TIZALUM-409648 format. One record per residue (C-alpha): x, y, z; residue in three letters. Coordinates in nm, 3 decimals. Layout:
! TIZALUM-409648
MIGU      xx      yy      zz   r
MIGU       X       Y       Z ALA
...
END
This chain:
! TIZALUM-409648
MIGU      xx      yy      zz   r
MIGU  -1.567   1.952  -6.482 MET
MIGU  -1.909   1.895  -6.327 THR
MIGU  -2.011   1.965  -5.970 ALA
MIGU  -2.008   1.590  -5.906 SER
MIGU  -1.656   1.532  -6.034 THR
MIGU  -1.524   1.818  -5.822 ARG
MIGU  -1.608   1.608  -5.517 LEU
MIGU  -1.317   1.380  -5.605 PHE
MIGU  -0.947   1.414  -5.652 THR
MIGU  -0.842   1.340  -6.014 PRO
MIGU  -0.710   0.999  -5.911 LYS
MIGU  -1.012   0.890  -5.709 SER
MIGU  -1.244   0.974  -5.997 ALA
MIGU  -1.080   0.700  -6.199 LEU
MIGU  -1.019   0.337  -6.101 ASP
MIGU  -0.844   0.345  -5.765 ASP
MIGU  -1.189   0.325  -5.603 HIS
MIGU  -1.126   0.560  -5.315 ILE
MIGU  -1.372   0.826  -5.214 ILE
MIGU  -1.171   1.099  -5.047 ALA
MIGU  -1.331   1.116  -4.704 GLY
MIGU  -1.683   1.172  -4.839 LEU
MIGU  -2.015   0.996  -4.804 MET
MIGU  -2.188   1.020  -5.142 ILE
MIGU  -2.537   0.894  -5.222 VAL
MIGU  -2.618   1.000  -5.580 PRO
MIGU  -2.968   1.046  -5.724 ASP
MIGU  -2.853   0.980  -6.081 TYR
MIGU  -2.643   0.704  -6.238 TRP
MIGU  -2.511   0.633  -6.587 ALA
MIGU  -2.275   0.384  -6.750 GLU
MIGU  -2.040   0.460  -7.039 ALA
MIGU  -1.866   0.213  -7.270 ARG
MIGU  -1.543   0.280  -7.456 LYS
MIGU  -1.378   0.049  -7.710 GLN
MIGU  -1.037   0.022  -7.868 HIS
MIGU  -0.967  -0.199  -8.172 ARG
MIGU  -0.621  -0.308  -8.279 SER
MIGU  -0.453  -0.597  -8.458 SER
MIGU  -0.438  -0.771  -8.122 GLY
MIGU  -0.814  -0.762  -8.070 GLY
MIGU  -1.068  -0.538  -7.904 GLN
MIGU  -1.073  -0.385  -7.556 ILE
MIGU  -1.404  -0.273  -7.409 THR
MIGU  -1.414  -0.070  -7.089 VAL
MIGU  -1.726   0.023  -6.893 ARG
MIGU  -1.743   0.276  -6.612 ARG
MIGU  -2.017   0.426  -6.399 PHE
MIGU  -2.082   0.792  -6.342 GLY
MIGU  -2.297   0.949  -6.074 TRP
MIGU  -2.443   1.282  -5.976 SER
MIGU  -2.672   1.444  -5.722 THR
MIGU  -2.788   1.701  -5.978 SER
MIGU  -2.870   1.548  -6.319 SER
MIGU  -2.846   1.248  -6.552 GLU
MIGU  -2.636   1.459  -6.788 ALA
MIGU  -2.374   1.514  -6.518 ASP
MIGU  -2.375   1.144  -6.437 ALA
MIGU  -2.319   1.052  -6.802 LEU
MIGU  -2.042   1.311  -6.839 ALA
MIGU  -1.864   1.162  -6.541 MET
MIGU  -1.909   0.807  -6.676 ALA
MIGU  -1.763   0.911  -7.013 GLU
MIGU  -1.465   1.078  -6.847 LYS
MIGU  -1.395   0.780  -6.618 ARG
MIGU  -1.427   0.533  -6.907 ALA
MIGU  -1.192   0.737  -7.129 ASP
MIGU  -0.928   0.764  -6.859 GLU
MIGU  -0.960   0.397  -6.757 ALA
MIGU  -0.917   0.288  -7.120 LEU
MIGU  -0.609   0.508  -7.150 GLY
MIGU  -0.455   0.355  -6.840 ARG
MIGU  -0.524   0.001  -6.964 ILE
MIGU  -0.366   0.080  -7.302 LEU
MIGU  -0.061   0.214  -7.120 SER
MIGU  -0.016  -0.124  -6.953 GLY
MIGU  -0.199  -0.095  -6.619 GLU
MIGU  -0.403  -0.394  -6.505 LYS
MIGU  -0.753  -0.264  -6.429 LEU
MIGU  -1.096  -0.425  -6.425 ASP
MIGU  -1.263  -0.360  -6.756 ARG
MIGU  -1.610  -0.350  -6.605 ARG
MIGU  -1.733  -0.227  -6.268 GLU
MIGU  -1.965  -0.450  -6.071 ARG
MIGU  -2.305  -0.315  -5.972 LYS
MIGU  -2.322  -0.311  -5.594 ALA
MIGU  -2.582  -0.138  -5.377 ALA
MIGU  -2.390  -0.110  -5.050 TYR
MIGU  -2.247  -0.436  -4.922 ASN
MIGU  -1.896  -0.480  -5.047 GLY
MIGU  -1.893  -0.171  -5.267 ALA
MIGU  -1.543  -0.024  -5.253 VAL
MIGU  -1.493   0.331  -5.371 GLY
MIGU  -1.821   0.347  -5.562 ILE
MIGU  -2.093   0.553  -5.392 PRO
MIGU  -2.398   0.395  -5.232 ILE
MIGU  -2.622   0.281  -5.516 ARG
MIGU  -2.970   0.291  -5.365 GLU
MIGU  -3.292   0.479  -5.427 GLU
MIGU  -3.289   0.809  -5.236 VAL
MIGU  -3.610   0.850  -5.034 LEU
MIGU  -3.527   1.157  -4.826 LEU
MIGU  -3.245   1.405  -4.771 ARG
MIGU  -3.230   1.563  -4.426 HIS
MIGU  -2.927   1.789  -4.398 GLY
MIGU  -2.621   1.568  -4.436 GLN
MIGU  -2.823   1.252  -4.371 GLU
MIGU  -2.978   1.050  -4.653 VAL
MIGU  -3.249   0.786  -4.623 ILE
MIGU  -3.235   0.521  -4.895 THR
MIGU  -3.415   0.198  -4.981 ARG
MIGU  -3.176  -0.094  -4.952 ASN
MIGU  -3.152  -0.401  -5.174 SER
MIGU  -3.427  -0.589  -4.989 TYR
MIGU  -3.665  -0.293  -4.959 GLY
MIGU  -3.610  -0.149  -4.610 ALA
MIGU  -3.536   0.217  -4.538 HIS
MIGU  -3.180   0.289  -4.425 CYS
MIGU  -3.025   0.597  -4.269 LEU
MIGU  -2.685   0.692  -4.410 ASN
MIGU  -2.495   0.949  -4.206 THR
MIGU  -2.138   1.079  -4.236 PRO
MIGU  -2.122   1.201  -3.877 ARG
MIGU  -2.343   1.007  -3.632 ALA
MIGU  -2.164   0.698  -3.500 LEU
MIGU  -2.396   0.397  -3.513 PHE
MIGU  -2.287   0.043  -3.425 ALA
MIGU  -2.505  -0.267  -3.426 ASP
MIGU  -2.393  -0.552  -3.201 VAL
MIGU  -2.527  -0.883  -3.330 ASP
MIGU  -2.623  -1.143  -3.068 PHE
MIGU  -2.565  -1.424  -3.319 SER
MIGU  -2.234  -1.321  -3.474 PRO
MIGU  -2.053  -1.523  -3.734 ARG
MIGU  -1.767  -1.724  -3.580 PRO
MIGU  -1.439  -1.538  -3.610 ARG
MIGU  -1.205  -1.700  -3.859 THR
MIGU  -0.900  -1.675  -3.633 ARG
MIGU  -1.080  -1.848  -3.345 VAL
MIGU  -1.210  -2.124  -3.572 THR
MIGU  -0.864  -2.181  -3.720 LEU
MIGU  -0.706  -2.190  -3.375 ALA
MIGU  -0.953  -2.455  -3.255 VAL
MIGU  -0.902  -2.653  -3.575 PHE
MIGU  -0.525  -2.644  -3.516 ALA
MIGU  -0.580  -2.787  -3.167 ILE
MIGU  -0.797  -3.064  -3.314 PHE
MIGU  -0.525  -3.144  -3.569 VAL
MIGU  -0.261  -3.174  -3.297 VAL
MIGU  -0.491  -3.394  -3.084 LEU
MIGU  -0.563  -3.615  -3.384 SER
MIGU  -0.192  -3.659  -3.448 ALA
MIGU  -0.116  -3.735  -3.083 LEU
MIGU  -0.396  -3.993  -3.059 VAL
MIGU  -0.274  -4.153  -3.384 GLY
MIGU   0.080  -4.178  -3.251 VAL
MIGU  -0.038  -4.311  -2.914 PHE
MIGU  -0.253  -4.580  -3.077 LEU
MIGU  -0.003  -4.629  -3.358 GLN
MIGU  -0.288  -4.596  -3.608 SER
MIGU  -0.284  -4.365  -3.907 ARG
MIGU  -0.644  -4.451  -3.987 SER
MIGU  -0.761  -4.333  -3.643 VAL
MIGU  -0.565  -4.009  -3.681 ALA
MIGU  -0.707  -3.953  -4.029 PHE
MIGU  -1.061  -4.029  -3.910 GLY
MIGU  -1.033  -3.783  -3.624 MET
MIGU  -0.890  -3.519  -3.857 LEU
MIGU  -1.174  -3.571  -4.103 LEU
MIGU  -1.432  -3.543  -3.823 ALA
MIGU  -1.265  -3.226  -3.701 SER
MIGU  -1.321  -3.056  -4.035 ALA
MIGU  -1.697  -3.097  -3.987 PHE
MIGU  -1.717  -3.044  -3.610 LEU
MIGU  -1.496  -2.740  -3.550 VAL
MIGU  -1.747  -2.472  -3.659 ALA
MIGU  -2.040  -2.615  -3.454 PRO
MIGU  -1.806  -2.666  -3.158 PHE
MIGU  -1.688  -2.303  -3.169 VAL
MIGU  -2.048  -2.180  -3.199 PHE
MIGU  -2.167  -2.387  -2.900 ILE
MIGU  -1.861  -2.294  -2.695 LEU
MIGU  -1.925  -1.925  -2.760 ARG
MIGU  -2.290  -1.959  -2.655 ARG
MIGU  -2.192  -2.137  -2.332 VAL
MIGU  -1.938  -1.867  -2.246 ILE
MIGU  -2.195  -1.592  -2.312 ILE
MIGU  -2.454  -1.767  -2.092 LEU
MIGU  -2.201  -1.801  -1.808 ILE
MIGU  -2.133  -1.429  -1.837 GLN
MIGU  -2.503  -1.343  -1.803 GLY
MIGU  -2.629  -1.335  -2.161 GLY
MIGU  -2.560  -1.131  -2.472 HIS
MIGU  -2.721  -0.806  -2.356 GLU
MIGU  -2.537  -0.805  -2.025 ARG
MIGU  -2.206  -0.879  -2.197 VAL
MIGU  -2.260  -0.595  -2.445 THR
MIGU  -2.345  -0.350  -2.167 LYS
MIGU  -2.037  -0.458  -1.970 LYS
MIGU  -1.816  -0.396  -2.272 ARG
MIGU  -1.976  -0.056  -2.323 LEU
MIGU  -1.938   0.041  -1.957 GLN
MIGU  -1.572  -0.061  -1.963 ALA
MIGU  -1.518   0.158  -2.268 PHE
MIGU  -1.704   0.453  -2.111 LEU
MIGU  -1.494   0.422  -1.795 ALA
MIGU  -1.189   0.490  -2.011 GLN
MIGU  -1.367   0.759  -2.216 ASN
MIGU  -1.581   0.962  -1.973 PRO
MIGU  -1.674   1.231  -2.229 SER
MIGU  -1.867   0.979  -2.440 TRP
MIGU  -2.245   0.941  -2.433 ASN
MIGU  -2.418   0.646  -2.599 VAL
MIGU  -2.785   0.565  -2.659 ARG
MIGU  -2.883   0.197  -2.657 LEU
MIGU  -3.163   0.044  -2.866 TYR
MIGU  -3.293  -0.313  -2.873 ARG
MIGU  -3.308  -0.461  -3.222 THR
MIGU  -3.452  -0.799  -3.325 PRO
MIGU  -3.104  -0.950  -3.329 GLY
MIGU  -2.904  -0.747  -3.081 GLY
MIGU  -2.834  -0.394  -2.960 ILE
MIGU  -2.782  -0.073  -3.157 ARG
MIGU  -2.551   0.191  -3.016 LEU
MIGU  -2.554   0.561  -3.110 LEU
MIGU  -2.285   0.798  -2.982 ALA
MIGU  -2.429   1.146  -2.926 THR
MIGU  -2.154   1.357  -2.766 HIS
MIGU  -1.977   1.456  -3.090 GLN
MIGU  -1.968   1.392  -3.465 PRO
MIGU  -1.722   1.134  -3.599 PHE
MIGU  -1.556   1.039  -3.927 GLU
MIGU  -1.598   0.672  -4.012 ALA
MIGU  -1.228   0.612  -4.068 SER
MIGU  -1.104   0.787  -3.752 SER
MIGU  -0.910   0.587  -3.488 PRO
MIGU  -1.162   0.651  -3.204 PRO
MIGU  -1.436   0.492  -3.417 VAL
MIGU  -1.229   0.179  -3.473 LEU
MIGU  -1.149   0.160  -3.102 GLN
MIGU  -1.517   0.186  -3.016 PHE
MIGU  -1.617  -0.074  -3.274 PHE
MIGU  -1.364  -0.323  -3.140 LEU
MIGU  -1.448  -0.252  -2.776 ALA
MIGU  -1.821  -0.322  -2.810 VAL
MIGU  -1.792  -0.615  -3.053 GLY
MIGU  -1.921  -0.461  -3.377 THR
MIGU  -1.959  -0.688  -3.679 ASP
MIGU  -1.633  -0.676  -3.883 PRO
MIGU  -1.829  -0.657  -4.210 LEU
MIGU  -2.013  -0.346  -4.089 TYR
MIGU  -1.682  -0.193  -3.981 MET
MIGU  -1.534  -0.249  -4.324 ARG
MIGU  -1.838  -0.106  -4.505 MET
MIGU  -1.835   0.207  -4.288 CYS
MIGU  -1.473   0.264  -4.386 ARG
MIGU  -1.538   0.193  -4.755 ASN
MIGU  -1.838   0.425  -4.780 GLN
MIGU  -1.720   0.686  -4.529 GLN
MIGU  -2.050   0.674  -4.344 CYS
MIGU  -2.246   0.502  -4.071 PHE
MIGU  -2.569   0.320  -4.138 ARG
MIGU  -2.884   0.218  -3.952 ALA
MIGU  -3.189   0.029  -4.076 ARG
MIGU  -3.506   0.231  -4.010 LEU
MIGU  -3.787  -0.006  -4.109 THR
MIGU  -3.863  -0.375  -4.072 ALA
MIGU  -3.703  -0.655  -4.268 LYS
MIGU  -3.976  -0.780  -4.507 PRO
MIGU  -3.944  -1.150  -4.420 TRP
MIGU  -4.010  -1.071  -4.054 ARG
MIGU  -4.347  -0.903  -4.123 ILE
MIGU  -4.511  -1.148  -4.360 GLY
MIGU  -4.419  -0.981  -4.689 VAL
MIGU  -4.378  -1.267  -4.934 GLU
MIGU  -4.124  -1.273  -5.211 GLY
MIGU  -3.830  -1.048  -5.283 HIS
MIGU  -3.843  -0.694  -5.410 MET
MIGU  -3.850  -0.702  -5.789 ARG
MIGU  -3.646  -0.697  -5.998 PRO
MIGU  -3.367  -0.884  -5.823 ARG
MIGU  -3.122  -0.772  -5.712 PRO
MIGU  -3.285  -0.448  -5.602 GLY
MIGU  -3.002  -0.222  -5.718 ILE
MIGU  -3.097   0.129  -5.822 TRP
MIGU  -3.185   0.255  -6.078 PRO
MIGU  -3.440   0.014  -6.224 VAL
MIGU  -3.519   0.002  -6.594 ARG
MIGU  -3.854   0.172  -6.674 PRO
MIGU  -4.018  -0.150  -6.795 GLU
MIGU  -3.949  -0.315  -6.458 ARG
MIGU  -4.042  -0.022  -6.236 LEU
MIGU  -4.408  -0.120  -6.198 GLN
MIGU  -4.324  -0.457  -6.044 ALA
MIGU  -4.098  -0.283  -5.794 ARG
MIGU  -4.361  -0.021  -5.714 THR
MIGU  -4.626  -0.285  -5.645 GLU
MIGU  -4.395  -0.475  -5.410 TRP
MIGU  -4.291  -0.156  -5.230 VAL
MIGU  -4.657  -0.059  -5.174 SER
MIGU  -4.727  -0.392  -5.001 LYS
MIGU  -4.411  -0.362  -4.796 TYR
MIGU  -4.476  -0.007  -4.679 GLU
MIGU  -4.829  -0.097  -4.569 HIS
MIGU  -4.704  -0.394  -4.364 ALA
MIGU  -4.399  -0.215  -4.220 ALA
MIGU  -4.610   0.069  -4.080 ALA
MIGU  -4.724  -0.164  -3.799 ALA
MIGU  -4.371  -0.239  -3.674 TYR
MIGU  -4.072  -0.066  -3.517 ALA
MIGU  -3.714  -0.131  -3.623 ALA
MIGU  -3.583  -0.097  -3.267 CYS
MIGU  -3.683   0.013  -2.915 HIS
MIGU  -3.496   0.272  -2.711 PHE
MIGU  -3.348   0.123  -2.390 ILE
MIGU  -3.142   0.392  -2.218 GLU
MIGU  -2.873   0.656  -2.253 SER
MIGU  -2.544   0.603  -2.069 VAL
MIGU  -2.233   0.811  -2.022 GLY
MIGU  -2.181   1.186  -1.996 SER
MIGU  -2.535   1.278  -2.104 GLY
MIGU  -2.402   1.514  -2.371 LYS
MIGU  -2.585   1.549  -2.703 VAL
MIGU  -2.393   1.748  -2.962 HIS
MIGU  -2.607   1.996  -3.160 PRO
MIGU  -2.515   1.827  -3.491 GLU
MIGU  -2.617   1.486  -3.358 ILE
MIGU  -2.940   1.588  -3.186 GLY
MIGU  -3.122   1.615  -3.518 GLY
MIGU  -2.996   1.273  -3.624 VAL
MIGU  -3.128   1.122  -3.299 VAL
MIGU  -3.470   1.276  -3.362 GLU
MIGU  -3.474   1.157  -3.724 LEU
MIGU  -3.365   0.805  -3.630 HIS
MIGU  -3.609   0.768  -3.341 ASP
MIGU  -3.901   0.899  -3.545 ARG
MIGU  -3.837   0.681  -3.849 GLU
MIGU  -3.767   0.365  -3.648 THR
MIGU  -4.060   0.430  -3.406 ARG
MIGU  -3.808   0.360  -3.131 ALA
MIGU  -4.019   0.525  -2.861 ASN
MIGU  -4.335   0.323  -2.929 ASN
MIGU  -4.304   0.010  -2.711 PRO
MIGU  -4.649  -0.106  -2.820 ALA
MIGU  -4.508  -0.196  -3.162 LEU
MIGU  -4.321  -0.521  -3.215 SER
MIGU  -3.967  -0.483  -3.344 ILE
MIGU  -3.879  -0.641  -3.674 ALA
END
C-alpha cells in the first residue's frame, strides 16, 4: 500500500467517492483501465489514481481502484464504469484536480479551470456572499404555485379556460424575473446588499460572541474569514454560519464534498482584458505534453495582466478580535496573494 492509499479507508479508496475527512490536492494523476471479456460481452472499467509523491504511486492507486471496481461490478454492484474528469466544481469524493502552484503548510494554492489562483485550506473558514445570487428553487416554486392558483381562480371567475391557460403559460416565463426583481426591491428597502450582509453577520456574532470575522469586498459581494479558531468543513457550526450569512448553496456543497474551504486569490481573466479561455479547454490538470505550450503561453499573458489587480479589499474585522495561531498564517497568505491591503488596485 502506498503512502497515498493509506490516506483512505479501504472503502473510500474504491467507488463510494468519500474522502474520509481529508482535503487532498495531489500533484500526480494517472488513469488505469481494466477489461473483462465473457460470452455476454466486454466490460471496461476506468479509474483514477492520485498521489502527492510520484506518478508511480498514482498509477499503482489507479490500478488498485480499477481492479476492485471491476470486481464489484462483476459481483453485481451497479457502479459507473468511468470516472468523470472534474477540477473542483461538482467533484464528489475525487480530490481537487488542479495544478499545484504552492504548498504553504496545510494550505495549497492551485490554478483553477479558468486560470486564476485559488487558496484551498482545510481549516480556515472562508465564505463568499454573492450580491447577485441565483434565485432559490423553493422560493421560485412557491411563487409559481401562487401564480397557478391565481390563474385558476381568474379562469373560474371569468368562466374561461383559455384565459386561465394563457395566464398559466405567461407565469411560466414571468416567475423567475418576478422573483429576481422582488428580491432586489426587498434588498434595497433593507439598505442594500452590503448592509444586509453585515446585519446578518452581526446577528450571528451576537449569538456567538467568541467568533471573530474579517470582511473583504469582492467584485461581486463580500468575503468572510473566521479567525478565532480552525474549523472542519463538515462541522455543524460551519453549516450554521453559512446559512446565517447567506452563503451560496453550491459553495457549501463543494466545501463538504472536498473537505476544505476555498478562496480565489487572483483576478478573473475576463475582468482584466485577457481574451480567450485558457487552453486546452477545459483547463483540468494534468495537460498532455503536446498541449502544454498553449497553456503556458496563455498563463504568461494572464499572470502579467493579473499583477495589476487585487482579488478583494479588506474592509474590517468584527467580533471578539481573536486570531488563532493556526489561522494567522492563513490570513497573511490570503492578504498577500490577493493584495487585499492595497486599495490603489482595482478589484477583479
